[in-house]
C-alpha positions in Angstrom: -22.9 16.9 -22.1 -20.1 17.9 -24.5 -17.6 18.2 -21.6 -18.6 14.7 -20.3 -18.1 13.1 -23.7 -14.7 14.7 -24.2 -13.6 13.6 -20.8 -14.6 10.0 -21.4 -13.2 10.0 -24.9 -9.8 11.2 -23.7 -9.8 8.5 -21.0 -10.7 5.8 -23.6 -8.0 7.0 -26.0 -5.4 6.7 -23.1 -6.4 3.1 -22.6 -5.8 1.9 -26.2 -2.3 0.7 -25.3 -1.9 -3.1 -24.9 -0.3 -2.5 -21.5 -2.8 -3.2 -18.7 -3.6 0.0 -16.8 -3.6 0.2 -13.0 -6.6 0.8 -10.7 -9.0 -1.1 -13.0 -12.1 -2.7 -11.4 -13.1 -5.5 -13.8 -16.5 -5.9 -12.1 -17.3 -2.2 -12.7 -16.6 -2.3 -16.5 -19.5 -1.7 -18.8 -20.3 -4.7 -21.0 -19.9 -2.5 -24.2 -16.2 -2.0 -23.3 -14.2 -4.8 -24.8 -11.1 -6.5 -23.6 -8.4 -4.3 -22.1 -5.9 -5.2 -24.8 -8.2 -4.3 -27.7 -7.9 -0.8 -29.2 -11.6 -0.7 -30.2 -13.9 1.1 -27.8 -17.4 2.3 -28.0 -18.2 5.8 -27.0 -21.0 6.3 -24.5 -24.3 7.4 -25.9 -25.5 9.3 -22.8 -24.0 11.0 -19.7 -25.5 8.3 -17.4 -23.7 5.6 -19.4 -20.4 7.5 -19.0 -20.8 7.6 -15.3 -21.2 3.8 -15.2 -18.0 3.5 -17.2 -15.8 5.1 -14.6 -12.9 2.8 -13.9 -11.8 4.1 -10.4 -12.0 1.5 -7.7 -14.1 2.6 -4.7 -12.3 3.0 -1.4 -15.4 2.5 0.7 -15.0 -0.4 3.1 -17.9 -2.8 3.1 -16.6 -5.3 5.7 -19.0 -4.3 8.5 -22.7 -3.9 7.9 -25.6 -3.5 10.3 -27.6 -6.6 11.1 -30.9 -6.8 9.3 -33.5 -9.6 9.6 -34.7 -10.8 6.2 -32.9 -8.5 3.8 -29.5 -7.1 2.9 -28.4 -3.6 3.8 -27.0 -1.1 1.3 -26.3 2.6 1.9 -28.7 5.1 0.3 -31.4 2.5 -0.3 -35.1 3.4 -0.3 -36.3 3.8 3.3 -39.2 1.6 4.4 -40.7 -1.6 3.2 -44.0 -1.3 1.4 -46.1 -4.5 1.6 -48.5 -3.4 -1.1 -45.8 -3.5 -3.9 -44.6 -6.6 -5.6 -41.0 -7.9 -5.2 -40.3 -7.1 -8.8 -40.2 -3.3 -8.1 -37.5 -3.8 -5.5 -33.8 -4.4 -5.9 -32.5 -7.8 -5.0 -30.8 -6.4 -1.9 -34.0 -4.9 -0.5 -36.4 -7.8 -1.1 -37.3 -9.4 2.3 -36.3 -13.1 2.5 -37.7 -13.9 6.0 -39.9 -16.9 6.6 -40.8 -18.6 9.8 -43.6 -20.8 11.1 -45.5 -18.3 13.3 -47.9 -19.0 16.1 -50.7 -16.5 15.7 -53.4 -15.9 18.3 -56.4 -13.7 17.6 -58.4 -12.6 20.6 -61.8 -10.9 20.1 -63.5 -9.8 23.3 -66.1 -7.5 24.7 -67.7 -7.1 28.1 -70.1 -10.1 27.4 -67.9 -12.6 25.5 -64.4 -13.6 24.4 -63.1 -15.8 21.5 -59.6 -17.0 21.0 -58.4 -18.2 17.6 -55.1 -20.0 17.0 -53.8 -19.7 13.5 -50.7 -20.4 11.4 -49.2 -18.6 8.4 -51.6 -20.3 5.8 -54.8 -19.8 7.8 -54.2 -16.1 8.5 -55.3 -14.9 5.0 -58.7 -16.6 5.1 -59.3 -15.3 8.6 -58.6 -11.7 7.7 -60.9 -12.0 4.7 -63.8 -12.8 7.1 -65.5 -9.8 8.6 -64.9 -8.9 12.2 -67.8 -9.8 14.5 -70.1 -7.0 15.5 -70.0 -7.9 19.2 -66.2 -7.8 19.3 -65.4 -4.3 20.6 -61.6 -5.0 20.7 -59.3 -7.3 18.8 -55.7 -8.4 19.7 -53.6 -10.2 17.2 -50.4 -11.7 18.7 -47.7 -13.1 16.4 -44.9 -15.2 17.7 -42.2 -15.1 15.1 -41.2 -12.8 12.2 -42.2 -14.0 8.8 -42.6 -11.8 5.7 -45.8 -13.4 4.5 -47.5 -12.7 7.9 -46.2 -9.2 8.1 -47.3 -8.5 4.5 -50.8 -9.7 5.2 -51.3 -7.7 8.4 -49.6 -4.7 6.9 -52.0 -4.6 3.9 -55.0 -5.3 6.1 -54.3 -2.5 8.5 -52.5 -0.1 6.2 -49.3 -0.1 8.3 -46.7 2.5 7.4 -43.7 1.3 5.4 -41.2 2.9 7.9 -42.9 1.0 10.8 -42.6 -2.3 8.9 -38.9 -1.6 8.3 -38.3 -0.8 11.9 -40.1 -4.0 13.0 -37.9 -6.2 10.8 -34.8 -4.4 12.0 -34.6 -6.0 15.5 -31.9 -3.6 16.9 -34.1 -0.5 17.1 -34.3 2.0 19.9 -37.3 2.1 22.2 -39.7 4.6 20.7 -43.3 5.4 19.7 -44.0 6.7 16.2 -47.4 8.4 15.5 -49.0 8.0 12.1 -52.4 9.0 10.8 -54.4 6.0 11.9 -52.0 3.9 14.0 -49.2 4.1 16.5 -46.0 2.0 16.2 -44.2 1.1 19.5 -40.9 -0.6 19.8 -39.4 -1.9 23.1 -37.1 -4.7 24.3 -38.3 -7.7 26.2 -35.7 -8.9 28.7 -36.2 -12.0 30.8 -34.3 -14.6 32.8 -33.6 -17.9 30.9 -32.0 -21.3 31.8 -29.0 -22.2 29.7 -29.6 -25.9 29.3 -28.5 -27.9 26.3 -30.6 -30.6 24.7 -28.3 -33.3 26.1 -28.6 -32.1 29.7 -32.0 -33.7 30.4 -31.0 -37.0 28.8 -27.8 -37.3 30.7 -29.5 -36.4 34.0 -32.3 -38.9 33.4 -29.8 -41.6 32.5 -27.7 -40.9 35.6 -30.8 -41.0 37.8 -31.8 -44.4 36.3 -28.3 -45.8 36.8 -28.2 -44.7 40.4 -31.6 -46.2 41.0 -30.8 -49.6 39.4 -27.3 -49.9 40.9 -27.2 -48.2 44.3 -23.7 -47.5 45.5 -22.6 -49.5 48.5 -21.6 -47.6 51.6 -17.8 -47.6 52.1 -15.7 -46.6 55.0 -14.3 -43.1 54.8 -10.6 -43.0 54.1 -8.0 -40.3 54.4 -8.0 -39.7 50.7 -11.8 -39.3 50.5 -11.6 -36.7 53.3 -8.8 -35.0 51.4 -10.9 -34.9 48.2 -13.8 -33.4 50.1 -11.6 -30.8 51.7 -10.3 -29.8 48.2 -13.8 -29.6 46.8 -14.8 -27.4 49.7 -11.8 -25.1 49.0 -12.7 -24.9 45.4 -16.2 -24.0 46.3 -15.0 -21.1 48.5 -12.7 -19.8 45.7 -13.8 -17.0 43.4 -16.0 -18.0 40.5 -14.1 -19.4 37.5 -15.1 -19.2 33.9 -17.9 -21.6 33.0 -17.6 -23.9 30.1 -20.9 -23.5 28.2 -22.5 -26.6 26.7 -21.2 -27.3 23.2 -24.6 -27.2 21.5 -25.9 -24.1 23.3 -24.2 -21.4 21.2 -24.9 -20.9 17.5 -22.3 -18.4 16.3 -23.7 -18.4 12.8 -26.7 -16.2 13.7 -25.9 -15.0 17.2 -28.6 -17.1 18.9 -28.4 -19.6 21.7 -30.6 -22.5 22.7 -32.2 -22.1 26.1 -35.3 -22.9 28.1 -37.6 -20.4 29.6 -38.1 -22.4 32.8 -36.0 -24.9 34.8 -38.3 -27.8 33.9 -36.9 -30.2 31.3 -40.3 -30.4 29.7 -40.3 -26.7 28.7 -39.7 -26.0 25.1 -36.3 -25.0 23.8 -36.2 -21.7 21.9 -33.6 -19.7 20.0 -32.7 -16.6 22.0 -30.2 -13.9 22.1 -28.4 -13.1 25.3 -27.7 -9.7 26.6 -24.1 -9.8 25.5 -25.0 -11.1 22.0 -27.6 -8.4 21.6 -25.1 -5.6 22.3 -21.8 -7.3 21.6 -21.4 -6.6 17.9 -19.5 -8.9 15.5 -16.7 -9.8 17.9 -17.7 -13.4 18.7 -14.6 -14.1 20.9 -15.4 -11.1 23.2 -19.1 -12.3 23.5 -18.1 -15.8 24.5 -15.6 -14.5 27.0 -18.2 -12.2 28.7 -20.8 -15.0 28.7 -18.4 -17.5 30.2 -17.3 -15.1 33.0 -20.8 -13.9 33.8 -21.9 -14.2 37.4 -25.1 -15.8 36.3 -23.4 -18.5 34.1 -22.3 -20.5 37.2 -26.0 -21.0 37.9 -26.9 -21.9 34.3 -28.8 -18.7 34.0 -28.7 -15.9 31.5 -30.6 -12.9 30.2 -32.2 -12.9 26.8 -33.3 -9.8 24.8 -35.6 -9.6 21.9 -37.5 -6.8 20.2 -41.3 -6.4 20.6 -43.3 -4.4 18.1 -46.8 -3.2 18.9 -49.3 -1.4 16.7 -52.3 0.4 18.0 -54.8 1.2 15.3 -57.8 3.5 15.1 -60.3 0.6 14.8 -59.5 -0.6 18.4 -57.1 -3.3 17.3 -53.7 -4.2 18.7 -51.0 -6.0 16.8 -48.0 -7.4 18.7 -45.0 -9.1 17.1 -42.6 -11.2 19.2 -39.5 -13.0 18.1 -40.0 -16.0 20.3 -41.5 -15.0 23.7 -45.1 -14.4 23.0 -46.2 -17.2 25.3 -44.7 -15.3 28.3 -47.0 -12.3 27.5 -50.1 -14.1 26.3 -50.5 -16.4 29.2 -51.1 -13.8 32.0 -53.1 -11.5 29.6 -55.4 -14.3 28.5 -55.9 -15.3 32.1 -57.1 -11.8 32.9 -59.3 -11.7 29.8 -61.0 -14.9 30.8 -62.0 -13.4 34.1 -64.9 -11.0 33.7 -64.1 -9.0 36.8 -60.7 -7.8 35.7 -60.2 -4.2 34.5 -58.8 -5.3 31.2 -62.0 -7.3 30.5 -64.4 -4.6 31.8 -62.9 -1.9 29.7 -62.5 -3.3 26.2 -60.1 -0.5 25.2 -57.2 -1.3 22.8 -55.0 1.2 24.6 -55.5 -0.8 27.9 -54.4 -3.9 26.0 -51.2 -2.0 25.0 -50.7 -1.1 28.7 -51.1 -4.8 29.7 -48.5 -5.9 27.1 -46.0 -3.2 28.2 -46.6 -4.0 31.9 -46.0 -7.7 31.3 -42.8 -7.0 29.5 -41.5 -4.8 32.3 -42.6 -7.4 34.9 -40.4 -10.0 33.2 -37.4 -7.8 33.9 -38.0 -7.9 37.7 -36.6 -11.5 38.1 -33.5 -10.4 36.2 -32.9 -7.7 38.8 -33.4 -10.1 41.6 -30.9 -12.5 40.0 -28.3 -9.7 39.8 -28.9 -8.8 43.4 -28.3 -12.4 44.4 -25.1 -12.6 42.3 -23.7 -9.3 43.6 -24.6 -10.4 47.2 -22.5 -13.5 46.8 -19.6 -11.6 45.4 -19.9 -9.1 48.2 -19.5 -11.8 50.8 -16.5 -13.2 49.0 -14.9 -9.8 48.8 -15.5 -8.9 52.4 -14.3 -12.3 53.7 -11.4 -12.9 51.4 -10.8 -10.2 48.7 -9.1 -11.6 45.7 -7.9 -9.8 42.5 -9.8 -12.4 40.5 -13.1 -11.0 41.8 -12.5 -7.8 39.8 -13.1 -9.7 36.5 -16.5 -11.0 37.7 -17.4 -7.6 39.0 -16.5 -5.9 35.7 -18.6 -8.4 33.7 -21.5 -8.0 36.1 -21.3 -4.2 35.9 -21.2 -4.3 32.1 -24.3 -6.5 32.0 -26.2 -4.3 34.4 -25.3 -1.2 32.3 -26.6 -2.9 29.2 -29.7 -4.1 31.0 -30.4 -0.6 32.3 -29.9 0.9 28.8 -32.9 -1.1 27.6 -35.1 -0.4 30.7 -34.5 3.3 31.0 -36.0 4.3 27.6 -39.3 2.6 28.4 -39.9 5.5 30.8 -39.8 7.9 27.9 -42.1 5.6 25.9 -44.6 5.5 28.7 -44.4 9.3 29.1 -45.0 9.9 25.4 -48.1 7.6 25.5 -49.5 9.4 28.6 -48.9 12.9 27.1 -50.5 12.0 23.7 -53.4 14.0 22.4 -56.2 12.4 20.5 -56.1 14.7 17.5 -55.1 12.9 14.2 -51.8 13.6 12.6 -51.7 14.2 8.9 -48.9 11.7 8.0 -49.0 10.2 4.6 -49.5 6.4 4.4 -47.9 3.8 2.2 -46.1 5.1 -1.0 -47.3 8.6 -0.4 -51.0 7.7 -0.4 -53.2 9.4 2.3 -53.7 7.2 5.3 -57.1 6.1 6.7 -57.6 9.1 8.9 -60.2 8.4 11.6 -62.4 11.3 13.0 -61.1 10.6 16.5 -57.6 9.2 15.5 -55.8 6.9 17.9 -56.9 7.5 21.5 -55.0 6.8 24.7 -57.8 6.5 27.3 -57.6 8.2 30.7 -57.7 4.9 32.5 -54.8 3.7 30.3 -52.8 6.9 31.2 -53.4 6.2 34.9 -52.2 2.6 34.8 -49.3 3.5 32.6 -48.0 5.5 35.6 -47.7 2.1 37.5 -45.5 0.8 34.6 -43.4 3.9 34.8 -42.9 3.4 38.6 -41.7 -0.2 38.0 -39.2 1.0 35.4 -37.9 3.7 37.8 -37.5 1.2 40.6 -35.6 -1.2 38.4 -33.3 1.6 37.2 -32.6 2.8 40.8 -31.9 -0.7 41.9 -29.4 -1.2 39.1 -27.7 2.1 39.9 -27.4 1.0 43.5 -25.9 -2.4 42.5 -23.5 -0.7 40.1 -22.2 1.6 42.8 -21.8 -1.4 45.2 -19.8 -3.2 42.5 -17.6 -0.2 42.0 -17.1 0.1 45.7 -16.1 -3.5 45.9 -13.6 -3.1 43.2 -12.1 -0.2 45.1 -12.1 -2.2 48.3 -10.2 -5.1 46.6 -7.4 -2.8 45.4 -7.3 -0.9 48.7 -7.1 -4.2 50.6 -4.2 -5.3 48.5 -2.5 -2.0 48.9 -3.0 -2.2 52.7 -1.5 -5.7 52.7 1.5 -4.6 50.7 2.0 -1.5 52.9 1.9 -3.7 56.0 4.4 -6.1 54.5 6.7 -3.2 53.7 6.3 -1.9 57.2 7.3 -5.3 58.7 10.3 -5.4 56.4 11.3 -1.9 57.4 11.1 -2.8 61.1 13.3 -5.9 60.6 15.8 -3.8 58.6 15.9 -1.1 61.4 16.5 -3.8 64.1 19.2 -5.6 62.2 21.0 -2.6 60.7 23.2 -1.9 63.8 23.8 -5.6 64.4 25.0 -6.0 60.8 27.3 -3.0 61.3 28.8 -4.3 64.5 29.1 -7.8 63.1 31.0 -6.5 60.2 33.1 -4.3 62.4 34.2 -7.2 64.7 34.8 -9.4 61.7 37.5 -7.1 60.3 41.1 -8.4 60.1 42.7 -5.9 62.4 46.3 -6.6 63.5 45.7 -5.3 67.1 42.1 -5.6 68.3 41.7 -5.9 72.1 37.9 -6.5 71.9 38.3 -9.7 70.1 40.0 -11.3 73.1 36.8 -11.0 75.2 33.8 -13.4 75.3 30.6 -13.0 73.3 28.9 -11.1 76.1 31.2 -8.2 75.3 29.6 -8.0 71.8 26.1 -7.9 73.2 26.9 -5.3 75.8 27.8 -3.1 72.9 25.2 -4.3 70.4 22.1 -3.9 72.6 22.4 -0.2 73.6 23.4 0.7 70.0 20.5 -1.2 68.5 18.0 0.4 70.9 19.4 3.9 70.3 19.4 3.5 66.5 15.9 2.0 66.5 14.6 4.8 68.7 16.2 7.4 66.4 14.9 5.9 63.2 11.4 5.3 64.6 11.1 8.6 66.4 8.2 9.8 64.2 6.3 6.6 64.6 6.8 6.7 68.4 5.7 10.3 68.6 2.5 9.6 66.6 1.7 6.6 68.8 2.2 8.7 72.0 0.0 11.5 70.6 -2.7 9.1 69.6 -2.7 7.3 72.9 -3.0 10.6 74.9 -5.8 11.7 72.6 -7.7 8.5 73.1 -7.3 8.7 76.9 -8.6 12.3 76.8 -11.6 11.3 74.9 -12.2 8.3 77.2 -12.0 10.6 80.3 -14.4 13.1 78.7 -17.0 10.3 78.0 -16.7 9.0 81.6 -17.1 12.5 82.9 -20.3 13.0 80.8 -21.6 9.7 82.0 -21.1 10.5 85.7 -22.7 13.9 85.3 -25.6 12.4 83.5 -26.2 9.8 86.2 -26.0 12.6 88.9 -28.5 14.7 86.9 -31.0 11.8 86.8 -30.6 11.2 90.5 -31.3 14.8 91.2 -34.5 14.8 89.0 -35.7 11.7 90.9 
């Protein structure tokens, strides 16, 4: 402690000069230290206070920070978010500030009955206070939207681990499964095909239809200019895809989301979604917009959205699922299966089977994306094969980049499914919230045998999607090579033609220059032009044959080889016919 006091005291004595010292961070000064020009300073009373009074400016760059939903990020902060503690025990940078009107569906079902409750943020607390019905062997709570009040209520009710809650609020996690004492936390991406329609598209389309219905256009005779315009439109249609100008109110660069519809119908609701490029693109907004505008799907008003899905499987046969905005795409098919008593999901009221159904529906939503990419790469392949253009390489590169990002989110689901299938039912002694012991169940969290069997089907779907994406990526790479090889072949052919022209005209140029010399006595100039050609033709033929000797030799060898092969094939054909005739 003495060494610390002496060090700080010597630093303070050196600062009593009225000259302003360099490298002073005014924001880091202790309030007890007075103005820089004053010679009066107060010595620190403890080593901790002396550490706060250090006047060096930090050289740590804080320009780039990871994206976190609901709270600020700071290095070295306490890991996890504990919903049981009050906000007063947190620092201001770690307090969650995330609120959203959530759509909550609670499904209680058994072999005999099923009940579906639709709740909002305010009604959830009263519903959780009520006891769970005795007949309900399984419960599924689906939350559409991330809101801290809902997360806190469910976290306290089920004793969810603080690390799992932090991972759920950080929507850029890797695909994984974390095992705790009385619950499992699963994290995986939901990727689906969306329609990039702005809010003004439907209005403009409807108004245009009404105008056309009220004022039908009279038929006019086709003129030359109309035919010319149609021809130009057809040529533009055959040209390589150009960058698409996205609707002005589609992009929201402030938070990285776009407005899109989940179906082509204009009556479908508009949601805030993140495209594949925005999910992986980072902070460079210009690069994201360029990649989106040059996407092969953008010309069809299509895109790929990505969001994180968090699933909790608890020991009391309950499943909690948190979606950012696409819960309806998962709830609709699962509720349809639950309302049918003959389905496997209804006949086996097992929470692990509900988890399998959710993961299976998420993977199934990725299949249309693969089909859309197959269609896009098929169109590009036709364009490249019929008329390869260097502009196709841009579309192929963007398409390859999107497929790589898409596969990077599909492939880890195979590992997630494998970890669920290999799980043993013994409980894991992991502490719960704030170091308190978790609610350890005698049997722990169990993955049923039937669930393990049907998870194999989900794994097969993921493998098929990954293999299809690999095949399309190889096809795209081959097309890029074909474009450059085609251009190189065209350039080589052009150089070949220019070389032949040069060889033919080289002796003529020489003779023309020779006859054009200003000789004093030149007997050949007194003859007619036929004299020039009698000399020029033999010399041109001789020079051309000499310069093209290698090409002529290769052509003769190739011709003789082809003739030999043709004779051999004819001989085999004759001998084969004779052999058949003898057998008859």
